[in-house]
N, C-alpha and C positions, 0 to 999 in steps of 0.2 A: 504494500500500500504506500502511496506517495505521501510525503510529508505535507501537512497543511500549509498552504501558501497564502499570503495576502493577495487580494485582488489587484491586478496590475492593469493600468490603462495605457495602451500602446501610445496614444497620442501625446501623453504628457512628456515623453522622452524627446519630443521635437519642438516643444513650444518655448517661448522666451523665458517663462517662469522657471522652467527646469534648467535651461542652458544659460544660467547666470555666470558671472565672473568667477565665483568660488568653484562652480562646477568645472569650469575649464582648468582651474588650478588643480582640481582633483584628477582630471584626465592626465595632466602633466605628471603628477606624482605616481599615478598608477603605471604609466609607461616607464618612468625612470626606475621605479621599484622593480619592475620585471626585467628591464634591461640590465640592471645591476647583477642579476644572478647568472647572466650569460646563457640562459635557457634558449634552446633553438626550437623546441616543440612545447607549445603552451595550450592548456585547456582553459578557456575563459568561460566561467559560469555567469550567466546574466549579462550579455553584451550590451544591453540597453540600446542606445542609438547608433552603436557601431563605430564611434569615433576612435576609441582606443584600439579596437580590432584593426581598423584600416591602417592606422599609423604603424602598428607593430608589424603587420604584413608588409607594408612598404619598406620597412627596415630589415626585411629578410627573415623574420621569425614566422614559423609555421604555426598558425593559430587555428584551433578547432573551437567552435562555439556551441554552447548548450543553453537552452532556455525552455521553460515550460510553455511559453507562448509561441505558437507556430507563426503568428502574425509578424513576429520580429525576424522571421526567416533565419533561425540559427541552423548550424550544420546538423545538429541533433536536437529533437524535442524530447526532453527528459527532465526528471526531478533530481535535485541535488543529492537526495538520499538513495538514489538507485541509478547510478551512471552506467551507460551501456559500453563500458570499456574494460579491457583486461587489466590486471594488476600492473603497476609501474609502466604505463603507456607513455606518459608525458614527462618531460624534464621538469616542468613546473605546472601547477594548477592554481588559478586565481579566482577569487570570488569577491569582487569589490562592491561594497554596499549591497549585499545580497542576503546574508544570513540573518539579518534582523527582520527579514520578511517572513520568518518562521519562528515559532515559539522557542524561547530560550532552552527549554527542556530538550530540544532537538539539536542544540548547538554542537555539543561534543560528538554526537553520533554522525552529524553531517561532516564535521572535520575528519572523522575517521574514514568516511567514504572518499573525501577529497584526497586524503593521504594514500588511500589504497591505489588510486590510479596514477599517483605521482611517483617519479623515480627518486626525487629528493625534496623539492620545495613546494610549500603551500603558502600562498600570500592572500591575505584578506584585508579588507578595510571595513570599519563599522562606524555608524554615526556617533559622534562624541558631543554630548550636550553640556559638558561641564562649563561653568562660567569662567571667564578670564578675570582673575583677581589682579594680576600684574603682568605687564608686557613691556619690557625695555629692550631696545635695540641700540647697541653702541658700536661706533666705528672708531678704532684707535689706529693712528698711522703705523704702517708696517705690520699690523696684526689683523687677522680676520675679524669679521663682525662677531661681537659678543651678544648673544641673545638670551635674555632672562625671561622665562615664560612660566608663570604660575597659575594654576587653575584649581577651582573648587567644584565639588559635585552639587547638583541640584537636589534639594530635599523635597522632591516632587515626584509623585508616582506617575509612571508612564501609562497613558490611556491609549489603547489600540485605535489608530486613526484610519484604518482601512488599508494601511501599508506596512507600518512597523509594529511588531509585537513588543519590541524592547529597544533601548538605546543606552549606550554607556553614559554614565553620569546621572541618570535618573535613579530614583530611590530603588534600591535592591539590585542595581546593575553597575557595581563599581568595577574599575579596571582590575582590581584584585580578584573579583569573582569571575570575570571573563578569563583571566589568566589561569585560574584554578580549573575552569572547564576545558581550556586548551590542554592543560596537563592530563586531564582524564582521557583525552584523545591520543595520548602518547606522542604528541608532537612536541618538539623542542622549540622554544622561543629564541630565535636568533636576534631579533630586534623588535622593538615596540616603540612607536613614535607618533607624534603629532607635529605637523609643520605649522610654524607660526603664521604663515600666510594662507593656510587652508585649515584652520583649527576645528572645523566641523567633522573631520575625518581622522579616525585613529587607525594606523596601519600596523599590521603584524606580519613579520617574515618568519615563517615556521619551517622546520626541517625535520625529516624523518630520522 
């Protein structure tokens, strides 16, 4: 049985409200995160409007796409909890802004399925709703930028909005809890970060 998924409206991937400046920044960091691994074959879960897919393919990476919505024309129509591939098929598997569309109780098991079809890397990003308490960017001559970035969680319960079942920073969904669930999937956290110029997305680079 497929994991329950939030209802997705295809049209919203292409309107101005979705494709705002911060969204383009997230596309940039998704591409950069993938390219950093040196992966030549990538499985992309939830390609959305296909911007990231196109740029990766133009850069010589063989990208295979999966989505539950056939209207988005993925290479395979399938659910993240039951991928139609053999073990260790791809150098890397990515699911950017995808796993929050399913209940948190499915998070660890979904990661296990992503891990199963990956040879080494699993990369994900999740919405991060923590408030910015302090952000200072300093430039000192002959030294790189110094970036001080402090955030605090929201003491607010997440209410399902038809899209997201949960979000980092909302009550009950701390970064620590997310990392604990990642541990349950037996994936190792290589890196966990938020970019100061795209603070709404929390990235995790995971390794088998």
